[in-house]
C-alpha positions in Angstrom: -171.5 110.7 97.8 -175.2 110.0 98.2 -177.7 109.0 95.5 -181.5 109.0 95.2 -183.1 108.0 98.5 -179.9 108.6 100.4 -178.2 105.5 98.9 -174.5 105.7 98.7 -173.1 105.8 95.2 -169.9 103.9 95.0 -168.5 104.5 91.5 -164.8 104.7 90.8 -163.5 107.7 88.8 -160.7 106.3 86.7 -158.1 108.5 85.1 -158.0 108.3 81.3 -155.0 106.4 80.0 -153.0 107.1 76.8 -154.6 110.5 76.3 -152.8 113.8 75.6 -151.8 115.7 78.7 -153.9 118.5 80.1 -157.3 118.6 81.6 -160.1 116.3 80.3 -163.0 118.3 78.8 -165.8 116.5 80.7 -169.2 116.9 79.1 -172.3 116.7 81.4 -174.9 114.2 80.1 -178.4 115.1 81.2 -181.5 112.9 81.3 -179.7 109.5 81.5 -180.1 106.9 84.2 -177.4 104.6 85.4 -178.0 100.9 84.6 -178.4 98.5 87.5 -175.1 96.7 88.5 -174.2 94.1 85.8 -176.7 95.6 83.3 -176.6 97.5 80.0 -178.6 100.5 78.8 -178.7 102.7 75.7 -178.3 106.4 76.1 -179.4 108.9 73.5 -177.0 111.8 73.3 -178.4 114.9 71.6 -176.1 116.4 68.9 -177.0 120.0 68.6 -180.2 121.8 67.4 -180.8 119.6 64.4 -182.5 116.9 66.4 -179.8 114.3 65.7 -178.8 111.8 68.4 -175.9 109.6 69.0 -176.8 106.3 70.7 -174.3 105.1 73.3 -174.1 101.8 75.2 -173.6 102.1 79.0 -172.5 99.1 81.2 -172.4 99.3 85.0 -170.0 96.6 86.1 -168.0 96.3 89.4 -168.7 99.9 90.4 -167.4 101.2 87.1 -169.4 102.9 84.4 -168.3 101.9 80.8 -169.6 103.8 77.9 -169.1 102.8 74.2 -170.4 103.4 70.7 -173.7 101.5 70.3 -172.8 99.3 67.2 -170.8 96.1 67.1 -167.7 96.8 64.9 -168.1 93.4 63.2 -171.8 93.2 62.3 -173.2 96.7 63.2 -175.8 95.3 65.6 -177.0 97.2 68.8 -174.5 96.4 71.6 -176.9 97.7 74.2 -179.1 94.7 73.5 -176.1 92.4 74.3 -174.9 90.6 77.4 -172.3 91.4 80.1 -169.8 88.5 80.2 -168.3 88.4 83.7 -164.8 86.9 83.6 -162.1 86.9 86.2 -159.5 88.9 84.3 -161.4 90.7 81.5 -165.1 91.4 81.9 -166.6 91.9 78.5 -169.8 92.9 76.6 -171.0 90.5 73.9 -172.8 91.4 70.7 -176.3 89.9 70.8 -176.1 88.9 67.1 -172.6 87.7 66.1 -171.4 87.1 69.7 -168.2 89.1 69.3 -167.0 90.2 72.8 -165.3 93.4 73.8 -163.2 94.1 76.9 -165.0 96.6 79.1 -161.9 98.4 80.2 -160.6 99.0 76.6 -163.2 98.1 74.0 -160.7 95.7 72.4 -162.4 92.8 70.6 -162.0 89.2 71.8 -163.3 85.8 70.6 -167.0 85.4 70.0 -169.2 84.1 72.7 -170.4 80.5 72.0 -174.2 80.3 72.1 -176.5 77.3 71.9 -179.7 76.6 70.0 -181.4 79.0 67.7 -179.3 82.0 69.1 -176.2 80.0 68.3 -177.4 79.3 64.8 -178.3 82.9 64.1 -174.9 84.0 65.6 -173.1 81.6 63.3 -174.9 83.0 60.3 -174.0 86.5 61.4 -170.3 85.6 61.9 -170.0 83.8 58.5 -171.9 86.5 56.6 -169.5 89.1 58.0 -166.4 86.9 57.8 -164.5 89.5 55.7 -165.1 92.1 58.4 -162.7 92.0 61.3 -163.9 93.4 64.6 -162.1 96.5 65.6 -161.8 98.3 68.9 -165.2 99.6 70.1 -164.8 103.3 70.8 -164.9 103.9 74.5 -165.9 107.1 76.3 -164.4 107.5 79.8 -167.1 108.4 82.3 -167.3 109.9 85.8 -170.1 110.2 88.2 -170.6 112.8 90.9 -173.5 114.2 93.0 -173.6 118.0 92.9 -173.9 119.8 96.2 -177.5 120.1 97.2 -178.7 117.4 94.8 -179.8 113.8 95.2 -179.4 113.1 91.5 -176.1 111.7 90.1 -174.4 113.8 87.4 -172.8 111.7 84.6 -169.9 113.3 82.7 -168.2 111.9 79.6 -164.9 112.5 77.8 -166.3 112.9 74.3 -163.0 113.8 72.5 -163.3 110.6 70.3 -167.1 111.0 69.6 -168.0 109.9 66.0 -171.1 111.7 64.8 -171.7 109.8 61.6 
């Protein structure tokens, strides 16, 4: 598989786990760019003719593309403004406000990232003001990448069966 400028694309296409049997209804997502390795981007997914959009968070980590809902389940802040937290066993994405981390492979919440200085102070306020809220699993959308025959542009397809449009 070749990408723009003849560069080789090396993304893994993982099978979805824990899903009902049968073929996955992959949905092509046009007009998005893949984040650089170890980086995060926001994607705007059009939702029909009404002009509504669903914002998704995309993480490119270790040759895998991870796509999630855009809001932290604890404080509702934009996850695409967060940080990738590389760990040996469970690489995660951290909310930029409250610091809650989510496992890239599953979206499951983990302990908050400890920050220092002003960012740590703000994160502490966010955690305590949302203390009654428990972080829940961040909805994850399995993704696959291919390069169609005769094209240099990668095609991103998502499994949107769990898409929440509210």
